[in-house]
LOTIKOL-645063 format. One record per atom (N, C-alpha, C, O): x, y, z; residue number from 1; atom name. Coordinates in Angstrom, 1 decimal, padded with zeros to 4 digits, m for minus. Example, Ala and Ser with C-alpha at 12.3 -4.5 7.8 and 13.67 -1.06 7.14 Angstrom:
<rs>
{u = 013.2, v = m005.7, w = 007.8, pos = 1, site = N}
{u = 012.3, v = m004.5, w = 007.8, pos = 1, site = CA}
{u = 013.2, v = m003.3, w = 007.8, pos = 1, site = C}
{u = 014.2, v = m003.3, w = 008.5, pos = 1, site = O}
{u = 012.8, v = m002.2, w = 007.1, pos = 2, site = N}
{u = 013.7, v = m001.1, w = 007.1, pos = 2, site = CA}
{u = 012.9, v = 000.0, w = 007.9, pos = 2, site = C}
{u = 013.4, v = 001.1, w = 008.0, pos = 2, site = O}
</rs>
This chain:
<rs>
{u = m025.1, v = 071.8, w = 039.0, pos = 1, site = N}
{u = m024.3, v = 070.9, w = 038.3, pos = 1, site = CA}
{u = m025.0, v = 069.6, w = 038.0, pos = 1, site = C}
{u = m025.0, v = 068.8, w = 039.0, pos = 1, site = O}
{u = m025.4, v = 069.3, w = 037.3, pos = 2, site = N}
{u = m026.6, v = 068.3, w = 036.8, pos = 2, site = CA}
{u = m026.0, v = 067.6, w = 035.9, pos = 2, site = C}
{u = m025.3, v = 068.2, w = 035.1, pos = 2, site = O}
{u = m026.1, v = 066.1, w = 035.7, pos = 3, site = N}
{u = m025.3, v = 065.6, w = 034.3, pos = 3, site = CA}
{u = m026.6, v = 065.6, w = 033.3, pos = 3, site = C}
{u = m026.5, v = 064.7, w = 032.5, pos = 3, site = O}
{u = m027.6, v = 066.3, w = 033.2, pos = 4, site = N}
{u = m028.5, v = 066.3, w = 032.2, pos = 4, site = CA}
{u = m028.2, v = 067.4, w = 031.3, pos = 4, site = C}
{u = m027.9, v = 068.5, w = 031.9, pos = 4, site = O}
{u = m028.2, v = 067.4, w = 029.9, pos = 5, site = N}
{u = m027.6, v = 068.8, w = 029.2, pos = 5, site = CA}
{u = m028.8, v = 069.4, w = 029.4, pos = 5, site = C}
{u = m029.9, v = 068.9, w = 029.4, pos = 5, site = O}
{u = m028.6, v = 070.7, w = 029.5, pos = 6, site = N}
{u = m029.8, v = 071.9, w = 029.5, pos = 6, site = CA}
{u = m029.0, v = 073.3, w = 029.5, pos = 6, site = C}
{u = m027.7, v = 073.3, w = 029.5, pos = 6, site = O}
{u = m029.6, v = 074.3, w = 029.6, pos = 7, site = N}
{u = m029.0, v = 075.5, w = 029.8, pos = 7, site = CA}
{u = m028.2, v = 075.8, w = 031.0, pos = 7, site = C}
{u = m027.5, v = 076.8, w = 030.9, pos = 7, site = O}
{u = m028.2, v = 075.1, w = 032.2, pos = 8, site = N}
{u = m027.6, v = 075.6, w = 033.2, pos = 8, site = CA}
{u = m026.2, v = 074.8, w = 033.2, pos = 8, site = C}
{u = m025.4, v = 074.8, w = 034.2, pos = 8, site = O}
{u = m025.9, v = 074.2, w = 032.1, pos = 9, site = N}
{u = m024.6, v = 073.4, w = 031.9, pos = 9, site = CA}
{u = m023.5, v = 074.5, w = 031.8, pos = 9, site = C}
{u = m023.8, v = 075.6, w = 031.4, pos = 9, site = O}
{u = m022.4, v = 074.3, w = 032.0, pos = 10, site = N}
{u = m021.1, v = 075.1, w = 031.6, pos = 10, site = CA}
{u = m020.8, v = 074.4, w = 030.6, pos = 10, site = C}
{u = m021.3, v = 073.3, w = 030.4, pos = 10, site = O}
{u = m019.8, v = 075.0, w = 029.5, pos = 11, site = N}
{u = m019.3, v = 074.4, w = 028.4, pos = 11, site = CA}
{u = m018.4, v = 073.4, w = 028.6, pos = 11, site = C}
{u = m018.2, v = 072.6, w = 027.8, pos = 11, site = O}
{u = m017.7, v = 073.6, w = 030.0, pos = 12, site = N}
{u = m016.9, v = 072.5, w = 030.3, pos = 12, site = CA}
{u = m017.1, v = 071.0, w = 030.5, pos = 12, site = C}
{u = m016.4, v = 070.0, w = 030.2, pos = 12, site = O}
{u = m018.7, v = 071.4, w = 031.2, pos = 13, site = N}
{u = m019.3, v = 070.1, w = 031.4, pos = 13, site = CA}
{u = m020.0, v = 069.4, w = 030.3, pos = 13, site = C}
{u = m020.2, v = 068.2, w = 030.2, pos = 13, site = O}
{u = m020.4, v = 070.4, w = 029.3, pos = 14, site = N}
{u = m020.8, v = 069.9, w = 028.0, pos = 14, site = CA}
{u = m019.5, v = 068.9, w = 027.4, pos = 14, site = C}
{u = m019.6, v = 067.7, w = 027.1, pos = 14, site = O}
{u = m018.6, v = 069.4, w = 027.4, pos = 15, site = N}
{u = m017.2, v = 068.6, w = 026.7, pos = 15, site = CA}
{u = m016.8, v = 067.6, w = 027.4, pos = 15, site = C}
{u = m016.0, v = 066.7, w = 027.0, pos = 15, site = O}
{u = m017.3, v = 067.7, w = 028.6, pos = 16, site = N}
{u = m016.8, v = 066.2, w = 029.4, pos = 16, site = CA}
{u = m018.1, v = 065.3, w = 029.1, pos = 16, site = C}
{u = m017.9, v = 064.1, w = 029.0, pos = 16, site = O}
{u = m019.3, v = 065.6, w = 029.1, pos = 17, site = N}
{u = m020.5, v = 064.9, w = 028.4, pos = 17, site = CA}
{u = m019.9, v = 064.4, w = 027.3, pos = 17, site = C}
{u = m019.7, v = 063.1, w = 027.3, pos = 17, site = O}
{u = m019.6, v = 065.1, w = 026.3, pos = 18, site = N}
{u = m019.4, v = 064.4, w = 024.9, pos = 18, site = CA}
{u = m018.2, v = 063.7, w = 024.7, pos = 18, site = C}
{u = m018.2, v = 062.9, w = 023.8, pos = 18, site = O}
{u = m017.1, v = 063.8, w = 025.5, pos = 19, site = N}
{u = m016.1, v = 063.2, w = 025.5, pos = 19, site = CA}
{u = m016.2, v = 061.6, w = 026.2, pos = 19, site = C}
{u = m015.7, v = 060.6, w = 025.7, pos = 19, site = O}
{u = m017.0, v = 061.7, w = 027.3, pos = 20, site = N}
{u = m017.5, v = 060.5, w = 027.9, pos = 20, site = CA}
{u = m018.5, v = 059.8, w = 027.0, pos = 20, site = C}
{u = m018.4, v = 058.5, w = 027.0, pos = 20, site = O}
{u = m019.2, v = 060.1, w = 026.3, pos = 21, site = N}
{u = m020.2, v = 059.7, w = 025.3, pos = 21, site = CA}
{u = m019.2, v = 059.1, w = 024.4, pos = 21, site = C}
{u = m019.4, v = 057.9, w = 024.2, pos = 21, site = O}
{u = m018.3, v = 059.6, w = 023.9, pos = 22, site = N}
{u = m017.4, v = 059.3, w = 022.5, pos = 22, site = CA}
{u = m016.8, v = 058.2, w = 023.0, pos = 22, site = C}
{u = m016.9, v = 057.2, w = 022.2, pos = 22, site = O}
{u = m016.1, v = 058.0, w = 024.3, pos = 23, site = N}
{u = m015.4, v = 057.0, w = 024.8, pos = 23, site = CA}
{u = m016.2, v = 055.7, w = 025.0, pos = 23, site = C}
{u = m015.9, v = 054.5, w = 024.8, pos = 23, site = O}
{u = m017.3, v = 056.2, w = 025.5, pos = 24, site = N}
{u = m018.5, v = 054.8, w = 025.6, pos = 24, site = CA}
{u = m018.6, v = 054.2, w = 024.4, pos = 24, site = C}
{u = m018.4, v = 053.0, w = 024.3, pos = 24, site = O}
{u = m019.0, v = 055.1, w = 023.4, pos = 25, site = N}
{u = m019.3, v = 054.2, w = 022.2, pos = 25, site = CA}
{u = m018.3, v = 053.6, w = 021.5, pos = 25, site = C}
{u = m018.4, v = 052.5, w = 021.1, pos = 25, site = O}
{u = m017.2, v = 054.4, w = 021.4, pos = 26, site = N}
{u = m015.8, v = 053.5, w = 020.9, pos = 26, site = CA}
{u = m015.2, v = 052.1, w = 021.9, pos = 26, site = C}
{u = m014.5, v = 051.2, w = 021.4, pos = 26, site = O}
{u = m015.6, v = 052.3, w = 023.2, pos = 27, site = N}
{u = m015.4, v = 050.8, w = 024.1, pos = 27, site = CA}
{u = m016.5, v = 049.9, w = 023.7, pos = 27, site = C}
{u = m016.3, v = 048.7, w = 023.5, pos = 27, site = O}
{u = m017.8, v = 050.3, w = 023.5, pos = 28, site = N}
{u = m018.5, v = 049.5, w = 023.3, pos = 28, site = CA}
{u = m018.5, v = 048.8, w = 021.9, pos = 28, site = C}
{u = m018.8, v = 047.6, w = 021.7, pos = 28, site = O}
{u = m018.2, v = 049.7, w = 021.1, pos = 29, site = N}
{u = m018.0, v = 049.1, w = 019.5, pos = 29, site = CA}
{u = m016.6, v = 048.3, w = 019.4, pos = 29, site = C}
{u = m016.2, v = 047.7, w = 018.4, pos = 29, site = O}
{u = m015.9, v = 048.3, w = 020.3, pos = 30, site = N}
{u = m014.7, v = 047.7, w = 020.4, pos = 30, site = CA}
{u = m014.8, v = 046.0, w = 021.2, pos = 30, site = C}
{u = m014.3, v = 045.0, w = 020.8, pos = 30, site = O}
{u = m015.5, v = 046.4, w = 022.3, pos = 31, site = N}
{u = m015.8, v = 045.1, w = 023.3, pos = 31, site = CA}
{u = m016.8, v = 044.3, w = 023.0, pos = 31, site = C}
{u = m016.8, v = 043.1, w = 023.4, pos = 31, site = O}
{u = m017.6, v = 044.7, w = 022.2, pos = 32, site = N}
{u = m018.8, v = 043.9, w = 022.2, pos = 32, site = CA}
{u = m018.8, v = 043.0, w = 021.0, pos = 32, site = C}
{u = m019.5, v = 041.9, w = 021.0, pos = 32, site = O}
{u = m018.1, v = 043.4, w = 019.8, pos = 33, site = N}
{u = m017.6, v = 042.3, w = 018.6, pos = 33, site = CA}
{u = m016.4, v = 041.3, w = 019.2, pos = 33, site = C}
{u = m016.2, v = 040.2, w = 018.7, pos = 33, site = O}
{u = m015.5, v = 041.8, w = 020.1, pos = 34, site = N}
{u = m014.6, v = 040.8, w = 020.7, pos = 34, site = CA}
{u = m015.3, v = 039.9, w = 021.6, pos = 34, site = C}
{u = m015.2, v = 038.6, w = 021.4, pos = 34, site = O}
{u = m016.0, v = 040.4, w = 022.4, pos = 35, site = N}
{u = m016.7, v = 039.4, w = 023.4, pos = 35, site = CA}
{u = m017.5, v = 038.3, w = 022.6, pos = 35, site = C}
{u = m017.5, v = 037.1, w = 022.8, pos = 35, site = O}
{u = m018.3, v = 038.9, w = 021.5, pos = 36, site = N}
{u = m019.3, v = 037.9, w = 020.6, pos = 36, site = CA}
{u = m018.6, v = 037.1, w = 020.0, pos = 36, site = C}
{u = m019.1, v = 036.0, w = 019.7, pos = 36, site = O}
{u = m017.0, v = 037.4, w = 019.4, pos = 37, site = N}
{u = m016.3, v = 036.2, w = 018.9, pos = 37, site = CA}
{u = m015.7, v = 035.3, w = 020.0, pos = 37, site = C}
{u = m015.5, v = 034.1, w = 019.8, pos = 37, site = O}
{u = m015.3, v = 035.9, w = 021.2, pos = 38, site = N}
{u = m014.9, v = 035.1, w = 022.1, pos = 38, site = CA}
{u = m015.9, v = 033.7, w = 022.5, pos = 38, site = C}
{u = m015.6, v = 032.5, w = 022.6, pos = 38, site = O}
{u = m017.3, v = 034.5, w = 022.9, pos = 39, site = N}
{u = m018.4, v = 033.4, w = 023.1, pos = 39, site = CA}
{u = m018.6, v = 032.6, w = 022.1, pos = 39, site = C}
{u = m018.6, v = 031.4, w = 022.4, pos = 39, site = O}
{u = m018.7, v = 032.8, w = 020.9, pos = 40, site = N}
{u = m018.9, v = 031.9, w = 019.4, pos = 40, site = CA}
{u = m017.6, v = 030.8, w = 019.6, pos = 40, site = C}
{u = m017.7, v = 029.6, w = 019.4, pos = 40, site = O}
{u = m016.5, v = 031.3, w = 019.9, pos = 41, site = N}
{u = m015.4, v = 030.4, w = 019.8, pos = 41, site = CA}
{u = m015.1, v = 029.5, w = 021.2, pos = 41, site = C}
{u = m014.2, v = 028.7, w = 021.3, pos = 41, site = O}
{u = m015.9, v = 029.9, w = 022.2, pos = 42, site = N}
{u = m015.9, v = 028.8, w = 023.4, pos = 42, site = CA}
{u = m017.0, v = 028.1, w = 023.1, pos = 42, site = C}
{u = m017.0, v = 026.9, w = 023.6, pos = 42, site = O}
{u = m018.1, v = 028.4, w = 022.5, pos = 43, site = N}
{u = m019.3, v = 027.5, w = 022.5, pos = 43, site = CA}
{u = m019.1, v = 026.6, w = 021.2, pos = 43, site = C}
{u = m019.8, v = 025.5, w = 021.1, pos = 43, site = O}
{u = m018.4, v = 027.0, w = 020.3, pos = 44, site = N}
{u = m018.1, v = 026.2, w = 019.1, pos = 44, site = CA}
{u = m017.8, v = 024.6, w = 019.6, pos = 44, site = C}
{u = m017.1, v = 024.4, w = 020.5, pos = 44, site = O}
{u = m018.4, v = 023.7, w = 019.0, pos = 45, site = N}
{u = m018.0, v = 022.3, w = 019.3, pos = 45, site = CA}
{u = m016.5, v = 022.0, w = 018.7, pos = 45, site = C}
{u = m016.0, v = 022.7, w = 017.7, pos = 45, site = O}
{u = m015.8, v = 021.1, w = 019.3, pos = 46, site = N}
{u = m014.2, v = 021.0, w = 019.0, pos = 46, site = CA}
{u = m014.3, v = 020.1, w = 017.9, pos = 46, site = C}
{u = m015.1, v = 019.2, w = 017.6, pos = 46, site = O}
{u = m013.2, v = 020.4, w = 017.2, pos = 47, site = N}
{u = m012.8, v = 019.3, w = 015.9, pos = 47, site = CA}
{u = m012.8, v = 017.7, w = 016.1, pos = 47, site = C}
{u = m012.1, v = 017.2, w = 017.0, pos = 47, site = O}
{u = m013.5, v = 017.0, w = 015.2, pos = 48, site = N}
{u = m013.5, v = 015.5, w = 015.8, pos = 48, site = CA}
{u = m012.2, v = 015.0, w = 015.2, pos = 48, site = C}
{u = m011.7, v = 015.7, w = 014.3, pos = 48, site = O}
{u = m011.7, v = 014.0, w = 015.6, pos = 49, site = N}
{u = m010.7, v = 013.3, w = 015.4, pos = 49, site = CA}
{u = m010.6, v = 013.1, w = 013.9, pos = 49, site = C}
{u = m011.7, v = 012.8, w = 013.3, pos = 49, site = O}
{u = m009.5, v = 013.1, w = 013.2, pos = 50, site = N}
{u = m009.6, v = 012.8, w = 011.8, pos = 50, site = CA}
{u = m010.0, v = 011.3, w = 011.4, pos = 50, site = C}
{u = m009.6, v = 010.4, w = 012.1, pos = 50, site = O}
{u = m010.7, v = 011.1, w = 010.3, pos = 51, site = N}
{u = m011.3, v = 009.8, w = 010.2, pos = 51, site = CA}
{u = m010.2, v = 008.9, w = 009.3, pos = 51, site = C}
{u = m009.6, v = 009.4, w = 008.3, pos = 51, site = O}
{u = m010.0, v = 008.1, w = 009.7, pos = 52, site = N}
{u = m009.2, v = 007.2, w = 008.8, pos = 52, site = CA}
{u = m009.9, v = 006.2, w = 007.9, pos = 52, site = C}
{u = m010.8, v = 005.5, w = 008.0, pos = 52, site = O}
{u = m009.0, v = 006.5, w = 006.7, pos = 53, site = N}
{u = m009.8, v = 005.7, w = 005.4, pos = 53, site = CA}
{u = m010.1, v = 004.2, w = 005.6, pos = 53, site = C}
{u = m009.1, v = 003.5, w = 005.7, pos = 53, site = O}
{u = m011.2, v = 003.7, w = 005.6, pos = 54, site = N}
{u = m011.4, v = 002.6, w = 005.3, pos = 54, site = CA}
{u = m010.6, v = 001.6, w = 004.4, pos = 54, site = C}
{u = m009.6, v = 001.9, w = 003.9, pos = 54, site = O}
{u = m011.1, v = 000.1, w = 004.3, pos = 55, site = N}
{u = m010.3, v = m000.6, w = 003.4, pos = 55, site = CA}
{u = m010.7, v = m000.3, w = 002.2, pos = 55, site = C}
{u = m009.9, v = m000.5, w = 001.3, pos = 55, site = O}
{u = m011.8, v = 000.0, w = 001.9, pos = 56, site = N}
{u = m012.3, v = 000.2, w = 000.6, pos = 56, site = CA}
{u = m011.6, v = 001.4, w = m000.2, pos = 56, site = C}
{u = m011.4, v = 001.5, w = m001.4, pos = 56, site = O}
{u = m011.2, v = 002.4, w = 000.7, pos = 57, site = N}
{u = m010.6, v = 003.8, w = 000.0, pos = 57, site = CA}
{u = m009.4, v = 003.6, w = 000.1, pos = 57, site = C}
{u = m008.8, v = 004.0, w = m000.9, pos = 57, site = O}
{u = m008.7, v = 002.9, w = 001.0, pos = 58, site = N}
{u = m007.3, v = 002.4, w = 001.0, pos = 58, site = CA}
{u = m006.8, v = 001.6, w = m000.5, pos = 58, site = C}
{u = m005.9, v = 002.0, w = m001.2, pos = 58, site = O}
{u = m008.0, v = 000.4, w = m000.8, pos = 59, site = N}
{u = m007.7, v = m000.1, w = m002.2, pos = 59, site = CA}
{u = m007.8, v = 000.7, w = m003.2, pos = 59, site = C}
{u = m007.2, v = 000.4, w = m004.3, pos = 59, site = O}
{u = m008.4, v = 001.6, w = m003.0, pos = 60, site = N}
{u = m009.0, v = 002.7, w = m004.1, pos = 60, site = CA}
{u = m007.8, v = 003.7, w = m004.9, pos = 60, site = C}
{u = m007.5, v = 004.1, w = m006.0, pos = 60, site = O}
{u = m007.3, v = 003.9, w = m003.3, pos = 61, site = N}
{u = m005.9, v = 004.9, w = m003.5, pos = 61, site = CA}
{u = m004.8, v = 004.2, w = m004.1, pos = 61, site = C}
{u = m004.1, v = 004.8, w = m004.9, pos = 61, site = O}
{u = m004.6, v = 003.0, w = m003.7, pos = 62, site = N}
{u = m003.5, v = 002.3, w = m004.3, pos = 62, site = CA}
{u = m004.0, v = 002.0, w = m005.6, pos = 62, site = C}
{u = m003.2, v = 002.5, w = m006.4, pos = 62, site = O}
{u = m004.7, v = 001.6, w = m006.2, pos = 63, site = N}
{u = m005.2, v = 001.6, w = m007.5, pos = 63, site = CA}
{u = m004.9, v = 002.8, w = m008.2, pos = 63, site = C}
{u = m004.5, v = 002.8, w = m009.4, pos = 63, site = O}
{u = m005.2, v = 004.0, w = m007.6, pos = 64, site = N}
{u = m004.6, v = 005.4, w = m008.2, pos = 64, site = CA}
{u = m003.4, v = 005.7, w = m008.4, pos = 64, site = C}
{u = m003.0, v = 006.6, w = m009.2, pos = 64, site = O}
{u = m002.4, v = 004.9, w = m007.3, pos = 65, site = N}
{u = m001.2, v = 005.1, w = m007.1, pos = 65, site = CA}
{u = m000.7, v = 004.4, w = m008.4, pos = 65, site = C}
{u = m000.2, v = 005.1, w = m009.3, pos = 65, site = O}
{u = m000.9, v = 003.2, w = m008.5, pos = 66, site = N}
{u = m000.4, v = 002.2, w = m009.6, pos = 66, site = CA}
{u = m000.8, v = 003.1, w = m010.9, pos = 66, site = C}
{u = 000.2, v = 003.3, w = m011.7, pos = 66, site = O}
{u = m002.0, v = 003.6, w = m011.2, pos = 67, site = N}
{u = m002.5, v = 004.2, w = m012.3, pos = 67, site = CA}
{u = m001.6, v = 005.2, w = m012.9, pos = 67, site = C}
{u = m001.3, v = 005.3, w = m014.0, pos = 67, site = O}
{u = m001.1, v = 006.3, w = m011.6, pos = 68, site = N}
{u = m000.2, v = 007.6, w = m012.0, pos = 68, site = CA}
{u = 001.0, v = 006.9, w = m012.4, pos = 68, site = C}
{u = 001.5, v = 007.2, w = m013.4, pos = 68, site = O}
{u = 001.7, v = 005.7, w = m011.5, pos = 69, site = N}
{u = 003.0, v = 005.4, w = m012.1, pos = 69, site = CA}
{u = 002.9, v = 005.0, w = m013.5, pos = 69, site = C}
{u = 003.8, v = 005.4, w = m014.3, pos = 69, site = O}
{u = 001.8, v = 004.1, w = m013.7, pos = 70, site = N}
{u = 001.8, v = 003.5, w = m015.2, pos = 70, site = CA}
{u = 002.0, v = 005.0, w = m016.0, pos = 70, site = C}
{u = 003.0, v = 005.3, w = m016.6, pos = 70, site = O}
{u = 001.0, v = 005.7, w = m015.9, pos = 71, site = N}
{u = 001.1, v = 007.2, w = m016.8, pos = 71, site = CA}
{u = 002.5, v = 007.9, w = m016.5, pos = 71, site = C}
{u = 002.8, v = 008.8, w = m017.3, pos = 71, site = O}
{u = 003.2, v = 007.6, w = m015.7, pos = 72, site = N}
{u = 004.4, v = 008.4, w = m015.9, pos = 72, site = CA}
{u = 005.4, v = 007.6, w = m016.7, pos = 72, site = C}
{u = 006.1, v = 008.1, w = m017.6, pos = 72, site = O}
{u = 005.3, v = 006.4, w = m016.4, pos = 73, site = N}
{u = 006.4, v = 005.4, w = m017.3, pos = 73, site = CA}
{u = 005.8, v = 005.6, w = m019.1, pos = 73, site = C}
{u = 006.7, v = 005.5, w = m019.9, pos = 73, site = O}
{u = 004.6, v = 005.8, w = m019.4, pos = 74, site = N}
{u = 004.3, v = 006.0, w = m020.6, pos = 74, site = CA}
{u = 005.0, v = 007.4, w = m021.1, pos = 74, site = C}
{u = 005.7, v = 007.5, w = m022.1, pos = 74, site = O}
{u = 004.5, v = 008.4, w = m020.2, pos = 75, site = N}
{u = 005.1, v = 009.7, w = m020.7, pos = 75, site = CA}
{u = 006.7, v = 009.8, w = m020.7, pos = 75, site = C}
{u = 007.2, v = 010.6, w = m021.5, pos = 75, site = O}
{u = 007.5, v = 009.0, w = m019.9, pos = 76, site = N}
{u = 008.8, v = 009.2, w = m020.2, pos = 76, site = CA}
{u = 009.2, v = 008.2, w = m021.6, pos = 76, site = C}
{u = 010.2, v = 008.4, w = m022.3, pos = 76, site = O}
{u = 008.3, v = 007.1, w = m021.8, pos = 77, site = N}
{u = 008.6, v = 006.3, w = m023.0, pos = 77, site = CA}
{u = 008.2, v = 007.6, w = m024.3, pos = 77, site = C}
{u = 008.9, v = 007.8, w = m025.3, pos = 77, site = O}
{u = 007.2, v = 008.0, w = m024.0, pos = 78, site = N}
{u = 007.0, v = 009.2, w = m025.3, pos = 78, site = CA}
{u = 008.1, v = 010.2, w = m025.4, pos = 78, site = C}
{u = 008.4, v = 010.5, w = m026.5, pos = 78, site = O}
{u = 008.7, v = 010.6, w = m024.2, pos = 79, site = N}
{u = 009.6, v = 011.7, w = m024.3, pos = 79, site = CA}
{u = 010.8, v = 011.2, w = m024.9, pos = 79, site = C}
{u = 011.3, v = 011.8, w = m025.8, pos = 79, site = O}
{u = 011.3, v = 010.0, w = m024.5, pos = 80, site = N}
{u = 012.5, v = 009.1, w = m025.1, pos = 80, site = CA}
{u = 012.2, v = 009.1, w = m026.7, pos = 80, site = C}
{u = 013.1, v = 009.6, w = m027.5, pos = 80, site = O}
{u = 011.1, v = 008.6, w = m027.3, pos = 81, site = N}
{u = 010.7, v = 008.5, w = m028.5, pos = 81, site = CA}
{u = 011.0, v = 009.8, w = m029.1, pos = 81, site = C}
{u = 011.7, v = 009.8, w = m030.1, pos = 81, site = O}
{u = 010.5, v = 010.6, w = m028.6, pos = 82, site = N}
{u = 010.6, v = 012.2, w = m029.2, pos = 82, site = CA}
{u = 011.9, v = 012.7, w = m029.4, pos = 82, site = C}
{u = 012.3, v = 013.5, w = m030.3, pos = 82, site = O}
{u = 012.9, v = 012.1, w = m028.2, pos = 83, site = N}
{u = 014.3, v = 012.8, w = m028.5, pos = 83, site = CA}
{u = 015.1, v = 011.9, w = m029.6, pos = 83, site = C}
{u = 016.1, v = 012.3, w = m030.2, pos = 83, site = O}
{u = 014.4, v = 010.5, w = m029.6, pos = 84, site = N}
{u = 014.8, v = 009.6, w = m030.8, pos = 84, site = CA}
{u = 014.6, v = 010.2, w = m031.7, pos = 84, site = C}
{u = 015.7, v = 010.6, w = m032.1, pos = 84, site = O}
{u = 013.4, v = 010.5, w = m032.6, pos = 85, site = N}
{u = 012.9, v = 010.7, w = m033.4, pos = 85, site = CA}
{u = 013.7, v = 012.2, w = m034.0, pos = 85, site = C}
{u = 014.1, v = 012.3, w = m035.1, pos = 85, site = O}
{u = 013.8, v = 013.2, w = m032.8, pos = 86, site = N}
{u = 014.6, v = 014.6, w = m033.3, pos = 86, site = CA}
{u = 015.8, v = 014.2, w = m033.7, pos = 86, site = C}
{u = 016.2, v = 014.8, w = m034.7, pos = 86, site = O}
{u = 016.5, v = 013.2, w = m033.1, pos = 87, site = N}
{u = 017.7, v = 013.1, w = m033.1, pos = 87, site = CA}
{u = 018.0, v = 012.1, w = m034.8, pos = 87, site = C}
{u = 019.0, v = 012.3, w = m035.5, pos = 87, site = O}
{u = 017.1, v = 011.5, w = m035.1, pos = 88, site = N}
{u = 017.0, v = 010.8, w = m036.4, pos = 88, site = CA}
{u = 016.7, v = 011.7, w = m037.4, pos = 88, site = C}
{u = 017.3, v = 011.5, w = m038.5, pos = 88, site = O}
{u = 016.1, v = 012.5, w = m037.4, pos = 89, site = N}
{u = 015.5, v = 013.7, w = m038.4, pos = 89, site = CA}
{u = 016.4, v = 014.8, w = m038.4, pos = 89, site = C}
{u = 016.3, v = 015.6, w = m039.3, pos = 89, site = O}
{u = 017.1, v = 015.0, w = m037.6, pos = 90, site = N}
{u = 018.3, v = 016.4, w = m037.4, pos = 90, site = CA}
{u = 019.3, v = 015.9, w = m038.5, pos = 90, site = C}
{u = 019.8, v = 014.8, w = m038.8, pos = 90, site = O}
{u = 019.5, v = 017.4, w = m039.2, pos = 91, site = N}
{u = 020.9, v = 017.2, w = m040.0, pos = 91, site = CA}
{u = 021.9, v = 016.7, w = m039.2, pos = 91, site = C}
{u = 021.8, v = 016.4, w = m038.0, pos = 91, site = O}
{u = 022.9, v = 016.4, w = m040.1, pos = 92, site = N}
{u = 024.0, v = 015.7, w = m039.5, pos = 92, site = CA}
{u = 024.8, v = 017.0, w = m038.9, pos = 92, site = C}
{u = 025.4, v = 016.7, w = m037.8, pos = 92, site = O}
{u = 024.9, v = 018.3, w = m039.5, pos = 93, site = N}
{u = 025.7, v = 019.1, w = m038.5, pos = 93, site = CA}
{u = 025.2, v = 019.4, w = m037.4, pos = 93, site = C}
{u = 026.0, v = 019.7, w = m036.6, pos = 93, site = O}
{u = 023.7, v = 019.5, w = m037.0, pos = 94, site = N}
{u = 023.4, v = 019.7, w = m035.8, pos = 94, site = CA}
{u = 023.5, v = 018.5, w = m034.9, pos = 94, site = C}
{u = 023.4, v = 018.7, w = m033.7, pos = 94, site = O}
{u = 023.5, v = 017.0, w = m035.4, pos = 95, site = N}
{u = 023.8, v = 016.0, w = m034.7, pos = 95, site = CA}
{u = 025.1, v = 016.2, w = m033.6, pos = 95, site = C}
{u = 025.2, v = 015.9, w = m032.4, pos = 95, site = O}
{u = 026.2, v = 016.6, w = m034.5, pos = 96, site = N}
{u = 027.3, v = 016.7, w = m033.8, pos = 96, site = CA}
{u = 027.5, v = 018.0, w = m032.9, pos = 96, site = C}
{u = 028.5, v = 018.0, w = m032.1, pos = 96, site = O}
{u = 026.8, v = 019.1, w = m032.8, pos = 97, site = N}
{u = 026.3, v = 020.3, w = m031.8, pos = 97, site = CA}
{u = 025.8, v = 019.6, w = m030.7, pos = 97, site = C}
{u = 026.4, v = 019.6, w = m029.7, pos = 97, site = O}
{u = 024.5, v = 018.8, w = m030.8, pos = 98, site = N}
{u = 024.0, v = 018.3, w = m030.0, pos = 98, site = CA}
{u = 024.6, v = 017.1, w = m028.9, pos = 98, site = C}
{u = 024.3, v = 016.9, w = m027.7, pos = 98, site = O}
{u = 025.5, v = 016.3, w = m029.7, pos = 99, site = N}
{u = 026.1, v = 015.3, w = m029.1, pos = 99, site = CA}
{u = 027.2, v = 016.0, w = m027.7, pos = 99, site = C}
{u = 027.5, v = 015.3, w = m026.7, pos = 99, site = O}
{u = 027.5, v = 017.2, w = m027.8, pos = 100, site = N}
{u = 028.2, v = 018.1, w = m027.1, pos = 100, site = CA}
{u = 027.4, v = 018.5, w = m025.7, pos = 100, site = C}
{u = 028.0, v = 018.7, w = m024.7, pos = 100, site = O}
{u = 026.0, v = 018.6, w = m025.9, pos = 101, site = N}
{u = 025.1, v = 019.5, w = m025.1, pos = 101, site = CA}
{u = 025.1, v = 018.3, w = m023.8, pos = 101, site = C}
{u = 025.4, v = 017.1, w = m023.9, pos = 101, site = O}
{u = 024.8, v = 018.8, w = m022.6, pos = 102, site = N}
{u = 024.4, v = 017.5, w = m021.5, pos = 102, site = CA}
{u = 022.9, v = 017.6, w = m021.5, pos = 102, site = C}
{u = 022.0, v = 018.5, w = m021.6, pos = 102, site = O}
{u = 022.8, v = 016.0, w = m021.4, pos = 103, site = N}
{u = 021.3, v = 015.3, w = m021.5, pos = 103, site = CA}
{u = 020.7, v = 015.7, w = m020.1, pos = 103, site = C}
{u = 021.5, v = 015.7, w = m019.1, pos = 103, site = O}
{u = 019.3, v = 016.0, w = m019.9, pos = 104, site = N}
{u = 018.8, v = 016.1, w = m018.8, pos = 104, site = CA}
{u = 018.8, v = 014.6, w = m018.0, pos = 104, site = C}
{u = 018.9, v = 013.6, w = m018.7, pos = 104, site = O}
{u = 018.8, v = 014.4, w = m016.8, pos = 105, site = N}
{u = 018.7, v = 013.7, w = m015.9, pos = 105, site = CA}
{u = 017.5, v = 012.9, w = m016.1, pos = 105, site = C}
{u = 016.6, v = 013.7, w = m016.3, pos = 105, site = O}
{u = 017.2, v = 011.6, w = m016.1, pos = 106, site = N}
{u = 016.1, v = 010.9, w = m016.2, pos = 106, site = CA}
{u = 015.8, v = 010.5, w = m014.8, pos = 106, site = C}
{u = 016.5, v = 010.7, w = m013.8, pos = 106, site = O}
{u = 014.5, v = 009.9, w = m014.8, pos = 107, site = N}
{u = 014.0, v = 009.5, w = m013.4, pos = 107, site = CA}
{u = 014.9, v = 008.6, w = m012.8, pos = 107, site = C}
{u = 015.6, v = 007.8, w = m013.4, pos = 107, site = O}
{u = 015.0, v = 008.8, w = m011.4, pos = 108, site = N}
{u = 015.8, v = 007.8, w = m010.8, pos = 108, site = CA}
{u = 015.1, v = 006.8, w = m010.2, pos = 108, site = C}
{u = 015.7, v = 005.8, w = m009.7, pos = 108, site = O}
</rs>
């Protein structure tokens, strides 16, 4: 009753050897990648604290905010101009119908 396969092994012993080999391969195929990932995660450097923007960056962001606000005002002026031109150029019967429609709310 040896563990090496050969002509003296019974079919039951061969089945046990195959089952054990399959379980070992599946276990190693599962445990090794998980262990590798765990080791990499432990060995990985910790994330550094977020870097605060310096004065030059803060000034640049402030200028961008002012520019975006100015663009928003200009877009609103264009939209108001377009509404006015549509109202002026619309025929009289359509103007009466449009007066009854609710107007969308403007910026607050």
